[in-house]
N, C-alpha and C positions, 0 to 999 in steps of 0.2 A: 679745753681740748682743741687741738688744731688738726683738721683733716685735710689731707692733700688729695683732692678728688680728680681722677682722670675723666675727661669729657670726650665725646665723639670727635673724630677727625672732621667729618662733615655730616655724615648720615646720622640723624638724631636718634635712631634706634640702636646705635652702637654704644650702649652704656649698660653697666651692670645693675641688677636689682638693688644690690647693696649701695651703690653710688646714689641712686634715686632716693632710697630711704634715708641716707645720711643727709642729703640736701633738704629733705622734708623736715628733718629732725633738728638741725642746728639752729642757733639763734641768728647768725648772720652768714652771708655768703660774700666773700671778697673775690672780685673778678677784674679782668683787664678792661673790658668794655661792657657796660651795663646793657647797651643796645643789642649787643651780640648775645650775651648770656640770657637775656630775658626770653629769647626765642626758644632756647632749650628748656628753661624753667616753665614757660607757658605750655610747652608740649606735654610736660608731665604734671601740670597743674600744681606747681610748686610756688608758694607765695611766701617769700622770706625777704627781709631787708637786704639790699645789695649795697656793697661798699666798693667803689672803684679804686683799683690799685694797679698801676701800670709802670712802665719804665720811667715816666716823668714824676712819679710820686716821690716825695721827699721823706726825710726822717720823721717829720711831724705825723705823716700818715702811718708810718711803721710804728711809732710810739703809741698812737691811738689804738691800733689793733692789738698791740702787745698789752696795753693797759686793760682792754676789754677781756683778753684772755686771762690775765691775772685776776680779774674779777669773776672768774669761773664761767665766762661766756664760752659757748662752743661756736667755732668758726669752721667754715669749709672754704678752701682755696680752689678756685677753678680758673682755667685759662680760656681763651677764646676757642681753642681746640687743642686736643691731645692732652698730654700730661704736664702739669705744672713742674717747674724746676729745670727741665731739659733745656728750654730756650726762652724762658719767660723771666719777668722781673722778680720772681719769688725768692731768689737766692738770699738776698739781704734779709728779708722778712723771716724766712725759715731759720737762717743762721741766728738771728736775734732771739727767736723763740727757743732754740736749743740752748742758747746761753742763759735764758731766763728759766730753764728747767720746766718748760711747758711740754706736756706730752703731745707727741705728733704721731698720727696714724695715717699711713698711705692707703688709699683706696685705688688699686691698680686697674688698668684696662689697656686700651690700645695706644700705641705710639706709631707714628708714620713709618719710621725706619724699621722697626721690628716687624710690622705687618708687611712691608715691602720685601724684607729679607725672606719671610715665609714663602712668598710667591717666587722669588728670584731664582731659586735653585742654586744659589751661590753659597759658599761656605758660611755657616752661621757660628761654628765653633771658634772661629778666629776672625774678628772683623774690627774695623776702625771707624768710629762714628765721629764726624767732624762738624756737624751742623752746617751753617753757611760758611763758605770760604770768605776770607777777608776781601774787601772790595779793592783796596789799593795796596796798603802796606803789607809786606811779607807775602803777597800773593804768588809772585813768580818763584820766590824761594821755596814756598810750600810745594808748588808743583814739582820742582826739582827733587825735593826730599821724598815726595810720594813716588816718583819714578824709581828712586833708589830703594825705597821701602818695598815696592812690588818685586823688585829683583831679589831682595833678601828674604822676604817673608811670604812669597807665593807658595801655596794658595792662601790669600787673605782678601776679604772683601772690604773695600773702602766705600763708605756711605756718606753722601753729602746731600744737603738740600740746596735748591736754587729757585730764585724767583723768576717770574715771567720777564722781568727787565734784563736779566743777565744770563738766561739759559743758553742763548746762541753764542754769546761771548765765551762762556765757560766751556761749552762743547768744542768750540774752535781752539781754545787754549789746550784742552785735553788732547785734541788731535795733534797739535804741535808737539806736545811733550811725550805722548804715548804711542803715536802713529795712528793713521786713519783706519787701520784694520783692527784696532783694539776693541774688544767686545765690551758693550755697556748695556745695562738694563735701566730703563727709566719708567717710573710710575707717575702718571699725571692725573689730575682731577680725582685725587684720592677719595675713595668711597662715594663719589658723586655718581649721578646717573650715567655720565659719559666717561667714566674712568677708563684709562687705557694703559696697558703694559707694553713696552717696546723693548725688544731684545735684538739688537743688531750691532754692526760695527759703527764706530763714530762717523765714518764717511756716509754710511747708509742712513743714519739717524739725521744728520745734517741735511741730506738731500730730501728726506721725508718732510722735515719742518719747512724747508724751502718751498716745497710743493703744497704744503698744507699749513699756511701761516695762521689760519683760523684756529689751529690746535695749540698755538703758543699762548696759553692762558693758565692762570692759577699758579700753584707752586708745584715743584717737581722733586722727586726723590731720585737721585742718581746713584747707581751701584756699579762698581767696576773693580 
């Protein structure tokens, strides 16, 4: 049995009772970074063997996990944060498990973009989730397509993630393509002690970060 277990965004209390019980019950836990996952497991006194599986893991690691599953071992997949599959290296492993007729059970909970949408008061019945924008290739083309899409499908909420290294660049490019008065909602420091929700125009948000450079940290959810 293969369980896809959603873990907290950052706050360790944001996990379901069912997820904790599954993690205590399975034979193995496959995770991105054992150093990160052990913090969550220690918090709930979970003592299970950890197997590292990340974006650099090759087919040998996939085959090893599939072999254990075929031997009737129970595995839980967890990511460093949030829900596996959305933006993590689990796609190949889950696809192989499906092709091997291994039963897969999702254990749901929070995701950053869904939680951010709940607060944003932006349309949730029609939204486009894009994860992180491409760094170079197709980036400008994508922005142009998003401008046209907003014209055709408004109201629609577009949701993207951005890192601390590119947040200012992305906001400047959005201002270029959508105008400085375009309304944007940003959620930063997700579920942490100093989490912050910002709802202003692109011009106002850029001015805010220019005056408060110490707040440019962590990852960001951007909705517009």
